[in-house]
N, C-alpha and C positions, 0 to 999 in steps of 0.2 A: 974651635978653641973653647975650652972649658973654663968658665969663670966662676969663682966661688963668691959667696955673699960678702965676704970681707973686702975683696977687690972691687966688687960692685959699689959698696959703700964708699970706698976710697975714691973711686972715679966720680961718684956723685958729689962728695965733699969738694973735690977739686973743681968740678963744674960750678958748684954753688959759690965757692970762694971767688970766682971770677965774675959772677953775676951781680950787678949793682942795680939798686932800685931803692924802694922805700925801706927795705930791711937789709940787714946783713944776713944773707941767705944761709950761711953756714954756722951762725953763732949758736952756742948751746942755749936751750930754753930753760929759764928759771923763773923765780917769782917776779923778777924785775921786767920781764918781757913776755908776759902771758899773751899779749896781743899776737905774737908770732905763733904761739900754739893755736890760738883761736883761728888765725888766718890759715894755717896749714890744714887744720881739720876741715874748715870750710872748703878749701881747695880740693882736698881728698874727696869730700862728699860731692863736689861739683863734677869731678871726673867720673865718679861712680854713677852719678846721675846721667852723664852723657852715655856711659856704657849701657845703663838701664834703658835709655831711650832707644838705642839701637836694638836691644833685645825685644823691647815692646813692639817695634815695627816688624821684626821677624815673626813673633808670636801672632801678631795681627794679620800677617800674610802679605804685607807690603813688599817684602823682599825675602830672599833666602839667607840662611846663615852663611852660606858660601859667598853670597854677594857682598856681605858686610864684614867678612872675617878680618880683613885688613884694618878697617876702622875700629872694630871691636877690640882687636889686639892692641891697637894704639891706645885706646882709652884704658884698658886694663893695665897696660904698662905705665900709663900716667898715674894710676892709683898706686901701683907698686913703687914708683919714684917717690911719691909723697909719703908712703909708709916707711921707706928707707930713710927719708929725711927726718921724719918724726922720730924714728928709732935712734938715729945717731945724735940728733939734737937733744933728745931726752936721755941720752946715755943708756939706751936699752940694748942689751946684747941679744940680737935677733936669734942667733944660733941656739944659745942656751935657753932662752925663753921659749923658743919654738919647741925644743925637745921636752921642756917641762910641761908645756901645754899639751903636747902630743900624749905624753904619759898620763896626764889628767883625763884627757878625752878617751884614752884606751880603757881607763877604769870606769868612766861614765857610760860608755857604749859597750856593754858586756858581750854582745854578739860579734864584736870586732876582733879579728885575729891580730895578735901582737906583732908589731913591725920591729925587726932587729936591724 
């Protein structure tokens, strides 16, 4: 089943709307709730840190990449989930912003073949 980014965002929004805690997990971020932005950035970095720790252990030789591939995949998806949340809560259009950034990177990296 192929899922596009918009449907992934909608699924995450629905999940977030049902999650209750210290925050309204699906509310837009603005000047009045910057603590939510701060919290989501910290969460994103925490998940990236967990992924980094797994990679550190592979590089150090404690385990193989194959041994930890499931755990690493889970941590990377956790990062992705927080990026999705940040994007929709900050009203960032991931698709168009990605394409703009890709175009900018294509110009920046001259030896790169253009992707159509």
